[in-house]
N, C-alpha and C positions, 0 to 999 in steps of 0.2 A: 741324312743330309747333302745339302748345295755345297755348289764351289764356294759363292756369298756368308754362305752357316762359317763354314770350317774354317776362313780367311777370317774372319771379323774374334774366331776366341783361339787366334794360333798365340802363345804366348808371342811379347814384346821377346821373349831373347832370342825368337828364332827367330821376327818377325818386322827383325832391324837388319838383317841381311849384313853387317860388320867385317863379314869374312874372317872374321875369331871363328876360331873351334867354344861354340855355348853348348849349356847342357841340355842331354837330349830332352829335353822337356813334352809332352802329349799336352792337346786340347786341354782342357780344365772342365770344360762340359762336351761329353762324348753325345752323338746318336750312332745307333748301328745301324741298319734299315737290309733289309735284305727279303725278298718275294719266299713260298712256299716250295720247298725242294721232293722232290723226287726223285731215290737215284736208287740204283743197282741191273743183275741185268737182269732185261724184259720189264723196262721201266716204261715201256713206248705204253703198254699194255694199261696203264693207271691214266692213258690221256681222255681216254675220251670220260671216265668217271669226274674228272678232274675239269670239264668242259663241262660235263650236266651242273659240278659243284657253284659253277655260275653263272649260272644258266645260261646258257649255248646254247643256240637252233641250230644258226649259220657260219661255220667257218670257211673262213679264205685258209686252205695252207699255202702256205710262202716258201716256198724251196729255189730251189736252182734243177741245172739239166744232168748236171752229174750226180745228185740223189738221188732224181727219181729214176732214173735206171739202176739204181740196189735196192737191196729187198724190202730199205726200211721207209720207203715209200709206200709204197703198198700198203703194207701192216697198218703201217696208220689210215693211211682213206681206209681200209677192210672193217677194221677196228672202229672208227667210228661210224660208219653206214651201216655196222652189227649196231649199234647203241642210239637208231633212227636220231645221229645225227648230219645236218646236209653240207656238201662239202664244194665247195672249190677253189681248183690250184691256178697260178699265178705264180713262175716259174723261173724267169727271169733276168736275175741275176745274175746279175759277175761279183770279181771277185774284191771289185770296188764298186761297191755301190753307186750309181750316177742319182742324180734327182728324176731326170725322166724315169727311168726304173720304177721311182718310187708313186710314181705321176701314176705308169701302167698299173701298178695293184693297182695303189686306188679307186683305178676305172674299176677295176675287175669284181672291188673289194663291194665298191656301189652294185653294180651289174647283179648280182648273183644276190643281196640283198643284204648283207653279211653282218651278224651281229656279235661279232670275235675273231678272234687273228691266230694260228699255231703254225709260229717256222718252227721246220725241221731240216737245218743246217749248221754253216757254222755264223763266223761271226756276223760276215757284211749279208747274209739270207739275213739275221737275227734284224739287223740291224735297220735295215731297207724294212721289213715288219714293222718295226717301231714305226720309220718315219712315217710308212703306212697308216697307223695306227693313229700317229699325230697330225697327218690329215684327214682325215676322218672323221677325228673330233675338233679339227680348227680352222681348215680350209686354209688357205691362202698354197704359196712356194714352200717345198722346204728351206732352203737357203733358209729364206730368212728367222729361222728358228733358232741360229745359230750364235749359241754364247748359251748363255743360265735362266733355265727358269723363264724360256722363251715361251713355249705354250698353257696354256690358265688354263683351256678347259679341261678335264679328263679323258682319258683317250678309253678306247673301246678295250673288253676286259684282250690280253695278250698271255699264249703260254706259250714255253721257247721247249724246247728240245735239240741241244748240240750236237754237230755230226763232227765235233771237232775239238780237242783237249787244248785248252787253252788262250779263246778268245775271252772266254765272261760276258759275252752279253749278256746273257741269261739269266745274269746277277745283276746288272747295272745300269747304273741311270744317266752312260754313255751312248751317244750314236752319232756312227761318224759317217757323211755321208761326201764323195768326191765331188766337187766343184771345178767343172769342166771350161767355164771360161775361165778362173783364176789360176787351173792348174797347182789347184794345194786339195786338204779336203778336208771340213767344218763337224769341227764338235758343238753336237748334239744333248746339253745335261739337260735332268729336271729330275727329282724323284717319281715323279712321274711316268717315267720312263723305265723303270723298272720291268719286267713280266709280273705277274700273279702268280704262275707255277715256273719253275724251273723244270725237265722235267729229264734224268740225264741218265742213258742207257748204254754202258760200256761195248754191251757189245759193237753198237754201230763205229766201232772207230775199228776193224773185223776191215773198212772198206776203204780206209782212208791209203791214198800216197804216203808211199815212207816218208816223201818228202813235204805235203802237205801236215803230219806227226812233229817232223823235225819244227816248219813253221809256225804252229802253234802250240805248240808243248817252249820254244824260246817262247814266245807271245808272252804264256804264262810267267815264265820266270822273270821276265822281265817286269812285268805285274807285281811280285814277291818286292822285287830289288828296289819299283820307282814308291809301292806304299811304305813300304817300313822305312823310307830314305825322308816321305814327306813335307811338310811343314803340317797338315795334317794328321797324323795318325795319332791312334788313339793306341792304349794297351787294347783293347779288340785288334783292329787291325794287324799291330804289329805280332797279337798271337798266331794270327791269320795264317800269314807272311810268312817270318820265323816257321810252322809247320808244309803248307808250301813247297816253301824252296828246296826244303833237306828230302820233302817226296818227288819232287819234278828231279833233282841231283841223282835219288838215285833209281831214279823209273823210267825217265824219255829218252834214252838210246836202248833202251830197252825194247820199247814203243816202238822207236823208230826203225828199230834192224828186224823187228816181227808186229805189225800193227796188230794183229790178231793173237796177239799172247795177253790173254784175260786179263794173268793175275795185274802185270806192264799199262791195260787199255784201264780196270782201278783205280789203283796206284794213279795214275794222269787224270781220271775222272775226280777225282779228292783235291788232287794238287788242285788245276786250275780250277775245281770250285772255292778251295778258298780262297786265289790268290783274285775271285773275283772280287769274294767276299766283301778282304783287303782292301782294294785298286778302286775300288767302288763308294767304300766309303774316306779312306780315306783320301782319295785322289793321284794321281801321278807327277812325271815333272818331266823335266830337259827332256828326259828318251825318246816319246810321245810325243812329244812340240818342235822337235826336229825330226819326226820323221814322219809324221802326216802331210809335212808336202811334199819329201820325196812321194811316199806314195801316191800321193795327187798328181805327177809331175812324169814319172813315171808308170804307174799303176802298174808298182811290183808288189811283191805280199808284204805284207802288215809285219809279222812275224819276222822275216826275213830281216829288213829296214832295221827292225828294235831292234837284231838281236847282231847285228856291227857298228850301229850307233851305243848302245851303253855302256861297254869298259871305256870311250871314253865324256861317256860322264859323270860314273861312275871315279874316273880321277881324273874330272873341274871338282866337281862338290867335295872330293876326301880332300881337297888343297881347301876348303872352310872348314868342317869336320867331317873326322873319316872312322870316328865312330859309328853311324849305324852300321856301314860295311865290316866292319872286325865281327858285332855280331852275327851277321851274315855267313858270314864265311868261316864263322863256327858254326855256324847249322847245317851248310854241306859238309862242313866236319875237313878242315883244312888244317893243317898243324896251328899253333898257334904263335905271334910272331915279332919278331923285337921292339917295333914298335907297332900305336894305329896308323898311320900310314902307310909299314911296309904292309901291316895286314890290309887291309882295302886298293895295295895297286894291287896282292897277289892272288885277290879278289877278282878284280877287276882282268887279270891277265886267265883266271880257270875259265872269265863266261865268254873269252873270243876262244878260250882252247873247248868245252863245251861246245860252237857254235862250228867250231871245223871241226868234229867227232862227228856230230848231224850232218854233214856235210851241206852246209850255210857256205852261201860267200861272204866272204873274209872284205869286202869294199864295197863302198855306193858306183864305185866301175860297176862293176859289174851289170849292176842298172841302166848303165848309161847317164851316171850323172857324171856330167865335168863341171874343173874349175869352177868359170864360164857362169854357173848353174847357181851359185851359192850364193849372191846376193840378195836374188830376186828369195829363195827359199831363209834364206834368212830373217829378212823379212816377217813372213807369214810363221815358222818356227815361234818370233820371236813375239807376235798377237795370240799366239797357242792359249785355250783356254789350261790347257798343261802346266803349262810354266808357271803360273801363280803359287804353285803350292810345293815348283822343285829346292830344295832347301837352301838353295846356291841363285841369287840371280844374275844372270850373263850382262854382258855387254853384248854390243853386236861385232865387238872384235870380237868376244868369247864363244859367242856361236857360228862363224865365221870360224875359227880355229879350228872349232868341233868337226866342223862340217870339213875342213881339209883333211883331217889327223882321220878320219871316217875315209877317202879315199881313196 
């Protein structure tokens, strides 16, 4: 379901943005879109069979230079070659993929006469692979597809094998690309961007640096919170979000402390998967809307920015309706609070404490954001597609205030 579709189906009690506490309704007609998922230790071995099932003979492997140095890249390449599938690789992807990198990937795709793509990497790699697929089928410049359902022609088959536990891009309809000229990130959204197959092998988390485990894990946590509070939430997305945040709460710190902990890796694999399923169907909110401009300006890690902004958005939204955060607080095992607003405040505090415990920065100033940047950040945040499903509509002053609080 696209953002436009879910927006039209939101009950008026939540779409009116009165600022009063509404009943926690859900959309009246629900759709739930998901790819085929292959998950478990050793799942990388299933990629050749999945590619053959899609009729693919020539694959572009999209990855990054860090992954190329791990055993997972060579394992994937060797298995594809053994299955008789021709491969070419493109590994020039930055942590926040840029439009020029997508164009370079497209050139490699065309030169190798590929008929499909497999992305092996974190959210940035998978988003870049989606960008290559968009241009392979639709042409033009990738930034022209900013917004909802702008890519009209079906994309070539895409398989995604995430190497981090958190982005959810392997199951989502989102593609986030940096616009260097405007110093922001653009959200490209559409059902066609959901990969055909997600292959999740928790073994690959063993080579994650602890800071990447923390950043990607907090990204997953923010997906749970925003999907559950979204104006477009459904009973299906609610269940996924609540289950995922409970699992992440129990497992994230263990994975950060020891990325080779196989049990923590499996738990976070499922948490990231469920969080991704939740947010791609319920969409997101103000945390991501405020985060994207900061990431575009500072080239900072997306999950770390989300973690800083999330508590401030929770407090803002809870002024109108604290009930989603009461449920989320219960899901992570917090004791009952005397009032819903107190529960929401406690939950926001706990999100900030979790960010500190996994070793991430506590303020945007750590990434070089200054007060003078806030006016331009605010303009871009209010224009972000994720703001449409935030449960409370912020004003310019509201967004600026949240940025100031996060400095």
